[in-house]
N, C-alpha and C positions, 0 to 999 in steps of 0.2 A: 500495500500500499504506500501511494504516496506521501511525503507531511504533509502536502494539501491537504488533499481523501481526509489522514488522520483530523487536523486540526477544526478542518468540516465536521467530519464524523462528532469530534470533541465540544463544538461549538453545539450544533444541531442534540446530544447528551446535554449533553449542561443547558440549556432552555427548555424541556424538555421538560427536563429534572426540578426545574422549578416554576414550570408552569401551573405542574396540578396543584399547587398549593405554595404559593410565595410567602405568604405572612409564616407558615410553622416552617417549611425548608430552608429558605437563608438563615445563615448562620449571624444575624445581629442579635447585641444584645439589646436591652431594652433601654439601651442610651442613646441606639443607630451605629455603634460600632459595632464596623464588623471582622467577627474572627475566623479564625483555620475551619476551629472546629467551637461548638458551641452544645456540648449535653450531646447531640446524637445525631442534630443539624451540622452542616459540612458548605463550607463556602465555593468559590470555581475552584478554586487552585485546592482548597484541602478537602474537596474528592476525591484525589491523585496522590496524597500522598501517602508513604509508606508508612506503615501499619503502627510502625513505635514511635509517628509520631499524630499518625491521626486519633490516637484517643489522650494523648498526654495534654489538659488541659493548661497545664504547668508548664510547658514547654515555655520558652525561653521568648520565641517569635508568634507565639499564638495571639497575641494580642494588636503584634504587629507587622497585620498586612498593607497596611496602604500600599500605596504602587510605589512609594517610593524603596521601599524591601526588596522589591522585582528590580527598579535601575539600578541599586546596587549592587542586585545578581549576573546583573546582566553584561559589567567585565568584567568576570573572574566565570562566570557562566555557573556558581554554583546551584543553580535552583534545582541541578540536576538531583541534588546529593537528595534532598526532600522529598522527592518523588516517585513512585514506581516507575518502573525499568520500558516497562514499555509505552509511555511519555517522553525519555528521554529524548534531550535534541530538538527541543523546540523551541521557535526563538522566544524570547523573553517579554517580549512585546504584545505580543502573541498573548503570552500568563495575564498582563498586566489589563488590558484591553477584555478577556472574558472573567475576568478580577472584576472591571470593573461595570461591565453587564449582567454580575450578583449585585454589585452594591448601591446601582442608582436609582436610588428609590423610583421616580418618575419612571422607570423601565415599566413597574411593574405595580396589575392591580392588588394590595392589601389590606380592601377596606370588607368589610361584609354590604356590597351593592347589593339587593337583594331585583332581580330579575328574572319576571316568572318564579317568583318561589325558588332559583338558585343564588349563593353567589357566586360573584365576577370572579373568578381568577383571570391569571393568567399576563401577558404583556402588554405594556401601554402602547396605541396609536405610537409614541417618541420612542419609545422602546420594540417596535417592530421596526420601525424605521433602523435603529442602531442596527437589528439585526442583520438585517438584509444589508447595509453597509457593511458590515464585517466580514461575511459574506462574500462580498464581490472582492475588498481588501486580500482576504486570500485567496481568493480565486487569481486575482490580478498580483501575489506573488510578493506584497508586500511584506509579510514573514519570512521569506524563502530569506536563506543561510546565506 
């Protein structure tokens, strides 16, 4: 499988996962801070952590999921040391943008809006636009080494 296809698959899997129930699947504290792992939930990058990190809420990087952390890793490519082997070698900017999909509150319907007796879940229109832009960026090779 090509790296581009792998990134497309990871993006789709991530959006599909959070689309089911963003309010309960996204990994944020009550204050809105992103965590790699929060109870049984994991952020976009956190879902790909090695087992030794994924269940460790005391891990020193757990509450440092800001894009700045990923940019710090970009120079040394050491983000791979924390991720499962199957996703090694992907551009750190890809991971930063994937994390942004998770983190941006405006991309997700998280409230209990009743429409025909059902709660509304999933991406907002703004989130859908970002999802398509991200897919296009991957296709254009923006995240290729």
